[in-house]
Backbone as CSV, one residue per row, in Angstrom:
resi,resn,N_x,N_y,N_z,CA_x,CA_y,CA_z,C_x,C_y,C_z
1,MET,0.757,-1.170,-0.020,0.072,0.027,-0.020,0.862,1.274,0.158
2,HIS,0.439,1.917,-0.914,1.544,3.307,-0.960,1.086,4.521,0.170
3,SER,1.932,5.331,0.578,1.455,6.046,1.812,0.271,7.058,1.398
4,THR,0.079,7.196,-0.026,-1.083,7.922,-0.232,-2.397,7.492,-0.234
5,GLU,-2.356,6.188,-0.080,-3.563,5.263,-0.115,-4.184,5.352,1.153
6,LYS,-5.371,5.270,1.146,-6.202,5.295,2.266,-6.547,3.720,2.586
7,PRO,-6.348,3.232,3.907,-6.745,1.892,4.073,-8.155,1.276,3.701
8,LEU,-8.375,0.280,3.333,-9.702,-0.148,2.747,-10.374,-0.431,4.113
9,ASP,-11.945,-0.029,3.972,-12.679,-0.125,5.298,-12.960,-1.664,5.193
10,ALA,-13.784,-2.266,5.913,-14.207,-3.725,6.212,-15.071,-3.893,4.909
11,ALA,-16.159,-3.071,4.543,-16.970,-3.099,3.436,-15.809,-3.368,2.181
12,GLY,-15.027,-2.636,1.795,-14.065,-2.597,0.823,-13.177,-4.001,0.843
13,LEU,-12.705,-4.341,1.907,-11.946,-5.458,1.965,-12.928,-6.848,1.556
14,ILE,-14.127,-6.783,1.964,-14.883,-7.831,1.665,-15.254,-7.973,0.372
15,ARG,-15.434,-6.639,-0.255,-15.765,-6.760,-1.855,-14.649,-7.199,-2.514
16,GLN,-13.379,-6.847,-1.996,-12.425,-7.370,-2.750,-12.212,-8.892,-3.076
17,THR,-12.611,-9.464,-2.032,-12.616,-11.173,-2.031,-13.536,-11.452,-2.961
18,GLY,-14.669,-10.763,-3.409,-15.635,-11.323,-4.123,-16.800,-11.901,-3.543
19,LEU,-16.819,-11.896,-2.168,-17.877,-12.028,-1.072,-18.989,-10.986,-1.192
20,LYS,-20.184,-11.409,-0.874,-21.168,-10.390,-0.802,-21.101,-9.751,0.312
21,CYS,-21.071,-8.345,0.311,-20.904,-7.327,1.449,-22.404,-7.290,2.228
22,THR,-22.409,-8.066,3.239,-23.712,-8.044,3.872,-23.440,-7.556,5.484
23,PRO,-24.445,-6.833,5.993,-24.330,-6.121,7.303,-23.693,-7.201,8.274
24,ALA,-23.949,-8.506,8.544,-23.309,-9.471,9.228,-21.760,-9.480,9.068
25,ARG,-21.396,-9.555,7.906,-20.081,-9.682,7.574,-19.061,-8.285,7.877
26,VAL,-19.774,-7.218,7.367,-19.165,-6.075,7.735,-19.059,-5.889,9.373
27,GLN,-20.083,-6.330,10.209,-20.015,-6.278,11.830,-18.817,-7.323,12.101
28,VAL,-18.778,-8.397,11.633,-17.577,-9.461,12.287,-16.156,-8.778,11.861
29,LEU,-16.204,-8.452,10.603,-14.690,-7.566,9.889,-14.264,-6.527,10.936
30,GLU,-15.351,-5.626,11.013,-15.152,-4.568,11.698,-14.374,-4.852,13.209
31,LEU,-15.250,-5.783,13.951,-14.771,-6.353,15.065,-13.440,-6.564,15.212
32,LEU,-12.995,-7.495,14.400,-11.856,-7.960,14.093,-10.649,-7.123,13.859
33,LEU,-11.087,-6.166,13.079,-9.990,-5.146,12.663,-9.828,-4.172,13.921
34,SER,-10.630,-4.189,14.989,-10.407,-3.419,16.029,-9.347,-3.889,16.910
35,GLN,-9.351,-5.436,16.969,-8.777,-6.086,18.071,-7.297,-6.047,17.809
36,GLN,-6.767,-6.292,18.822,-5.313,-6.622,18.928,-4.783,-8.071,19.436
37,GLU,-5.817,-8.571,19.449,-5.604,-10.277,19.863,-6.392,-11.281,19.014
38,VAL,-5.924,-12.481,19.114,-6.703,-13.563,18.425,-7.986,-13.467,19.459
39,LEU,-9.064,-14.008,18.474,-10.486,-14.067,19.187,-11.204,-15.383,18.638
40,SER,-11.661,-16.387,19.493,-12.275,-17.510,19.158,-13.578,-17.224,18.718
41,ALA,-14.291,-18.074,17.821,-15.396,-17.672,17.255,-16.657,-17.186,18.394
42,ASP,-16.409,-17.999,19.557,-17.314,-17.572,20.944,-17.035,-16.249,21.130
43,GLU,-15.565,-16.016,21.368,-15.388,-14.482,21.662,-15.857,-13.609,20.735
44,VAL,-15.687,-13.783,19.456,-16.594,-12.689,18.512,-17.981,-12.774,18.501
45,PHE,-18.497,-13.986,18.707,-19.939,-13.673,18.954,-20.339,-12.950,20.170
46,GLU,-19.831,-13.227,21.339,-19.961,-12.497,22.741,-19.775,-11.212,22.368
47,LYS,-18.639,-10.635,21.767,-18.272,-9.362,21.701,-19.389,-8.405,20.812
48,LEU,-19.772,-9.300,19.844,-20.963,-8.832,18.772,-22.170,-8.411,19.687
49,ARG,-22.464,-9.566,20.647,-23.694,-9.404,21.175,-23.755,-8.397,22.275
50,GLN,-22.414,-8.166,22.768,-22.333,-6.891,23.449,-22.505,-5.515,22.851
51,LEU,-22.222,-5.533,21.655,-22.417,-4.265,20.834,-23.603,-4.127,20.283
52,GLY,-24.490,-5.207,20.548,-26.005,-5.082,20.139,-26.186,-5.819,18.788
53,ALA,-25.424,-6.500,18.326,-25.702,-7.349,17.231,-26.684,-8.412,17.516
54,THR,-27.456,-8.845,16.469,-28.265,-9.868,16.638,-28.136,-11.192,15.969
55,LEU,-26.738,-11.341,15.703,-26.276,-12.625,14.739,-26.365,-13.696,15.800
56,ASN,-26.822,-14.731,14.994,-26.571,-16.134,15.708,-25.014,-16.474,15.651
57,PHE,-25.004,-17.606,16.602,-23.374,-18.065,16.676,-23.157,-18.759,15.250
58,SER,-23.941,-19.688,14.692,-23.751,-20.286,13.661,-23.220,-19.314,12.366
59,THR,-23.936,-18.442,12.228,-23.775,-17.375,11.318,-22.428,-16.683,11.326
60,VAL,-21.955,-16.449,12.819,-20.699,-15.799,13.008,-19.608,-16.722,12.767
61,TYR,-19.856,-18.117,12.775,-18.806,-18.747,12.809,-18.575,-19.247,11.173
62,ARG,-19.703,-19.324,10.440,-19.968,-19.430,8.984,-18.978,-18.265,8.420
63,ILE,-19.105,-17.047,8.972,-18.630,-16.034,8.386,-17.183,-15.936,8.503
64,LEU,-16.601,-16.387,9.560,-15.369,-16.570,9.889,-14.626,-17.690,9.191
65,GLU,-15.161,-18.509,8.743,-14.732,-19.672,7.963,-14.819,-19.111,6.546
66,ASN,-15.654,-18.612,6.170,-15.794,-17.934,4.700,-14.423,-16.929,4.671
67,PHE,-14.404,-16.116,5.794,-13.057,-15.169,5.808,-11.857,-15.762,5.285
68,THR,-11.690,-16.899,6.262,-10.476,-17.746,6.303,-10.269,-18.200,4.785
69,GLU,-11.441,-18.659,4.266,-10.900,-19.250,3.001,-10.560,-18.058,1.936
70,LYS,-11.172,-16.729,2.109,-10.860,-15.997,1.196,-9.579,-15.177,1.610
71,LYS,-8.973,-15.725,2.530,-7.724,-14.949,3.149,-7.835,-13.584,3.626
72,LEU,-8.998,-13.378,4.262,-9.452,-12.230,4.983,-8.898,-12.313,6.462
73,THR,-9.205,-13.546,6.968,-8.625,-13.805,8.402,-7.676,-14.987,8.360
74,GLU,-7.063,-15.292,9.621,-6.234,-16.479,9.618,-6.805,-17.368,10.765
75,LYS,-6.710,-18.397,10.793,-7.042,-19.183,11.677,-5.955,-19.752,12.407
76,VAL,-5.898,-19.577,13.714,-4.588,-20.336,14.328,-5.059,-21.098,15.688
77,LEU,-4.421,-22.112,16.226,-4.788,-22.876,17.202,-4.118,-22.318,18.712
78,LEU,-5.314,-22.279,19.406,-5.095,-21.606,20.625,-4.934,-23.139,21.535
79,PRO,-3.747,-23.575,21.941,-3.510,-24.813,22.314,-4.085,-25.164,23.561
80,GLN,-4.105,-24.195,24.405,-4.624,-24.591,25.814,-6.017,-24.722,25.976
81,SER,-6.771,-24.084,25.114,-8.341,-24.041,24.904,-8.761,-25.285,23.786
82,ARG,-7.854,-25.652,23.197,-7.908,-26.647,21.926,-8.966,-26.064,21.064
83,LYS,-9.100,-24.871,21.011,-9.996,-23.900,20.014,-9.100,-23.318,19.000
84,TYR,-9.716,-22.947,18.009,-9.140,-21.952,16.761,-9.543,-20.695,17.157
85,GLY,-8.698,-19.836,16.897,-9.038,-18.273,17.005,-8.661,-17.759,15.894
86,PHE,-9.174,-16.453,15.433,-9.150,-15.771,14.205,-8.540,-14.631,14.487
87,LEU,-7.758,-14.067,13.393,-7.298,-12.904,13.428,-7.394,-12.295,11.844
88,VAL,-7.202,-10.796,11.726,-7.145,-10.475,10.655,-6.023,-11.017,9.665
89,TYR,-5.993,-11.199,8.273,-4.894,-11.670,7.750,-4.031,-10.541,7.456
90,THR,-2.694,-10.460,7.548,-1.897,-9.353,7.272,-1.411,-9.053,5.968
91,PHE,-2.111,-9.951,4.732,-1.736,-9.684,3.343,-0.022,-9.857,3.218
92,SER,0.624,-10.419,4.196,2.147,-10.688,3.940,2.702,-11.807,4.857
93,HIS,3.533,-12.231,4.442,4.234,-13.358,5.144,4.685,-12.925,6.574
94,THR,4.059,-13.410,7.523,4.227,-13.051,8.854,4.309,-14.198,9.976
95,HIS,5.018,-14.326,11.041,4.692,-15.397,11.878,4.315,-14.633,13.521
96,HIS,3.785,-15.275,14.522,3.158,-14.772,15.177,3.844,-15.030,16.739
97,LEU,3.931,-14.385,17.745,3.866,-14.671,19.203,2.328,-14.146,19.559
98,ILE,1.995,-15.644,20.368,0.271,-15.172,20.731,0.398,-15.724,22.322
99,CYS,0.243,-14.690,23.083,-0.072,-14.960,24.745,-1.228,-15.852,24.946
100,LEU,-0.923,-16.782,25.824,-1.924,-17.730,26.206,-2.679,-17.191,26.949
101,GLY,-2.352,-16.101,27.740,-3.024,-15.568,28.776,-4.406,-14.602,28.221
102,CYS,-3.962,-13.540,27.357,-4.896,-12.393,27.056,-5.037,-12.732,25.343
103,HIS,-4.536,-13.430,24.548,-4.404,-13.948,23.249,-4.095,-12.665,22.479
104,LYS,-3.281,-11.677,23.000,-2.475,-10.648,22.490,-1.494,-11.346,21.196
105,VAL,-1.397,-10.712,20.162,-0.571,-11.140,18.970,0.424,-10.264,18.702
106,VAL,1.644,-10.870,18.764,2.717,-9.771,18.051,3.227,-10.401,16.920
107,ASN,3.214,-9.602,15.872,3.662,-9.953,14.349,5.155,-9.988,14.670
108,LEU,5.858,-11.187,14.002,7.591,-11.316,14.140,7.873,-10.615,12.779
109,ASP,8.990,-9.889,12.779,9.587,-9.402,11.576,10.531,-10.369,11.032
110,GLY,10.395,-10.523,9.798,11.310,-11.387,9.082,10.845,-12.771,9.134
111,CYS,11.360,-13.805,8.473,11.112,-15.257,8.476,12.255,-16.093,9.087
112,PRO,12.264,-16.677,10.494,13.318,-17.247,10.879,13.474,-18.738,10.144
113,LEU,12.448,-19.015,9.298,12.347,-20.408,8.865,12.926,-20.559,7.381
114,HIS,13.190,-19.348,6.751,13.475,-19.320,5.332,14.791,-20.294,4.945
115,GLY,15.923,-20.327,5.751,16.947,-21.143,5.573,16.644,-22.723,5.665
116,PHE,16.014,-22.822,6.995,15.716,-24.226,7.330,14.679,-24.594,6.457
117,GLU,13.955,-24.097,5.869,12.758,-24.310,4.789,13.538,-24.820,3.559
118,GLU,14.650,-24.228,3.199,15.184,-24.598,1.756,16.055,-26.022,2.271
119,GLU,16.562,-25.786,3.391,17.566,-27.060,3.474,16.548,-28.519,3.717
120,MET,15.336,-28.390,4.280,14.459,-29.539,4.458,14.034,-29.792,3.188
121,ALA,13.580,-28.998,2.428,13.092,-29.125,1.065,14.228,-29.884,0.458
122,LYS,15.435,-29.489,0.373,16.592,-30.193,-0.402,16.877,-31.659,0.019
123,LYS,16.890,-31.748,1.391,17.311,-33.053,2.142,16.089,-34.103,2.156
124,ASN,14.774,-33.854,1.798,13.800,-34.545,1.848,13.186,-34.660,0.415
125,HIS,13.667,-34.039,-0.683,13.194,-34.377,-1.809,11.778,-33.607,-1.972
126,PHE,11.492,-32.500,-1.325,10.035,-32.258,-0.860,9.936,-31.002,-1.545
127,GLN,8.746,-30.554,-2.214,8.527,-29.186,-2.805,7.716,-28.509,-1.663
128,ILE,8.052,-27.608,-0.956,7.437,-26.925,0.153,6.800,-25.518,-0.447
129,VAL,5.332,-25.607,-0.192,4.770,-24.467,-0.796,4.271,-23.568,0.283
130,GLY,4.555,-23.576,1.467,4.077,-22.637,2.526,4.464,-23.318,3.768
131,HIS,4.324,-22.357,4.902,4.370,-22.724,6.455,3.800,-21.717,7.050
132,ALA,3.646,-21.972,8.484,3.017,-21.263,9.398,3.901,-21.282,10.596
133,LEU,4.163,-20.479,11.375,4.767,-20.496,12.516,4.131,-19.608,13.761
134,GLU,3.480,-20.231,14.605,3.070,-19.488,15.959,3.817,-19.887,17.179
135,LEU,4.287,-19.014,17.893,4.943,-19.195,19.178,4.148,-19.006,20.244
136,TYR,3.910,-19.757,21.301,2.975,-19.636,22.059,3.469,-19.283,23.727
137,GLY,3.095,-18.457,24.539,3.949,-17.990,25.723,2.818,-17.113,26.492
138,TYR,3.587,-16.356,27.074,2.957,-15.279,28.051,3.611,-13.853,27.794
139,CYS,2.352,-12.816,27.474,3.108,-11.457,27.349,3.797,-10.954,28.702
140,GLU,4.332,-9.761,28.605,4.928,-9.121,29.673,3.735,-8.857,30.989
141,GLU,2.694,-8.462,30.243,1.291,-7.832,31.382,0.767,-9.184,32.138
142,CYS,0.885,-10.429,31.287,0.112,-11.500,31.801,1.304,-12.237,32.938
143,GLN,2.697,-12.182,32.458,3.434,-12.555,33.470,3.404,-11.912,34.878
144,LYS,3.084,-10.498,34.613,3.144,-9.706,35.930,1.957,-9.918,36.612
145,LYS,0.793,-10.680,35.969,-0.155,-11.085,36.893,-0.240,-12.536,37.356
146,GLY,1.064,-13.085,37.114,1.323,-14.294,37.804,0.956,-15.334,37.035
147,LEU,0.950,-15.169,35.402,0.745,-16.505,34.633,1.845,-16.703,33.951
148,PRO,2.479,-17.978,33.721,1.376,-19.052,33.849,1.251,-19.762,35.355
149,ARG,0.254,-20.153,35.603,-0.039,-20.616,36.892,-0.006,-22.229,37.040
């Protein structure tokens, strides 16, 4: 994105994927765009209800899955809860630190797997087409609260 371009709004992002721009989809994406942490489908549903939305859970879940298919959101495993969480796709190759306490996400600069990936592909005669890296732990604020326990 050039510095003179304005960032797209939720409706614009949805239209870019070819999905129909519905009020429900806009509500879900606007919520995710406003967050700094990974949210499970349950948490998205609850936050939308608190904001006055009248969507049912199955609609929210279906929207999140559609967004993930269209690369609007990323789906990451939250290992302690054994649930998946969703965050807005960054449109670039990123890796994440994910706090198990508050679900805050920190994007890592660069790719620490680049050389390793090439080495593994060559060694195993394997054509690698992509990878994901999420590192789980506790952010500074959660550590101050005594997590992990």
